[in-house]
C-alpha positions as CSV (number, residue, x, y, z in Angstrom):
1,M,0.1,0.0,-0.2
2,D,3.3,2.3,0.2
3,R,4.1,1.8,-2.7
4,V,0.8,2.9,-5.0
5,T,0.0,5.3,-2.2
6,A,4.3,7.1,-3.5
7,D,2.8,6.7,-7.0
8,L,-0.7,8.5,-6.7
9,V,1.5,11.0,-4.6
10,E,3.9,10.6,-7.6
11,A,1.7,11.3,-10.3
12,R,-0.3,14.4,-8.7
13,R,2.7,16.1,-8.1
14,H,3.6,15.3,-12.0
15,L,-0.2,16.9,-13.0
16,R,0.3,20.2,-10.7
17,R,4.2,21.0,-11.6
18,N,3.0,20.6,-15.3
19,G,-0.2,23.1,-15.4
20,I,-2.9,19.6,-15.9
21,Q,-5.9,19.8,-14.0
22,I,-8.3,17.6,-14.4
23,F,-12.3,18.5,-14.2
24,D,-14.7,15.9,-14.7
25,C,-14.2,12.0,-14.6
26,E,-16.9,9.9,-16.0
27,R,-17.5,5.2,-16.2
28,T,-19.6,5.1,-19.4
29,S,-20.5,1.8,-21.0
30,A,-17.4,1.5,-22.5
31,G,-14.6,2.6,-20.5
32,I,-13.9,5.9,-18.2
33,R,-13.5,9.1,-20.0
34,T,-12.2,12.7,-18.3
35,E,-12.0,16.1,-19.3
36,Y,-9.0,17.9,-18.5
37,Q,-7.1,21.5,-18.6
38,C,-3.5,21.6,-19.8
39,R,-1.6,24.9,-19.4
40,G,-5.3,26.3,-20.6
41,C,-5.8,24.5,-23.2
42,P,-9.0,22.2,-22.6
43,G,-8.7,18.5,-23.6
44,E,-10.5,15.3,-23.2
45,F,-9.2,11.5,-22.5
46,G,-10.6,8.4,-22.5
47,I,-9.8,4.8,-22.2
48,L,-11.5,1.5,-22.7
49,N,-12.4,-1.2,-20.9
50,D,-9.9,-3.5,-21.9
51,S,-7.3,-1.8,-21.7
52,L,-8.0,-0.3,-18.5
53,R,-7.6,-4.0,-17.9
54,A,-4.7,-4.8,-18.7
55,E,-3.0,-1.5,-17.2
56,A,-4.6,-2.6,-13.6
57,E,-3.4,-6.3,-14.4
58,L,0.3,-4.8,-15.2
59,L,0.3,-2.8,-11.8
60,M,-1.3,-5.1,-9.8
61,R,1.8,-7.6,-11.0
62,K,4.1,-5.0,-9.7
63,Y,3.2,-4.2,-6.5
64,L,2.9,-8.1,-5.9
65,A,6.9,-7.9,-7.1
66,E,6.1,-10.5,-10.0
67,N,8.0,-9.4,-12.7
68,P,5.5,-7.9,-15.8
69,S,7.9,-7.9,-18.5
70,R,7.1,-11.6,-19.3
71,Y,3.6,-10.1,-20.2
72,L,4.2,-7.3,-22.6
73,R,4.5,-7.5,-26.2
74,N,8.7,-7.4,-27.3
75,D,7.9,-5.2,-30.3
76,L,6.8,-2.6,-28.3
77,P,8.1,1.2,-28.6
78,I,10.6,1.7,-25.6
79,H,8.0,4.3,-24.2
80,M,5.5,1.7,-23.9
81,K,7.1,-0.9,-21.9
82,L,7.0,-0.6,-17.8
């Protein structure tokens, strides 16, 4: 739980440092949608349930000290790897 909390604190710090504000998060039948503002410019972001499920599984494996890299594709660009 301490590692999860530390990651959440760091994520919030990163958003604040980069001038990103989250306004509205909404759960839909397809996934999660949120509205945000980055340095004065509004935007919208959405993630589908299947992608959300995959991300959550990788994070849970990370927090449980299991090596999640064996579940990742080898052909992903470097910025998409853990």
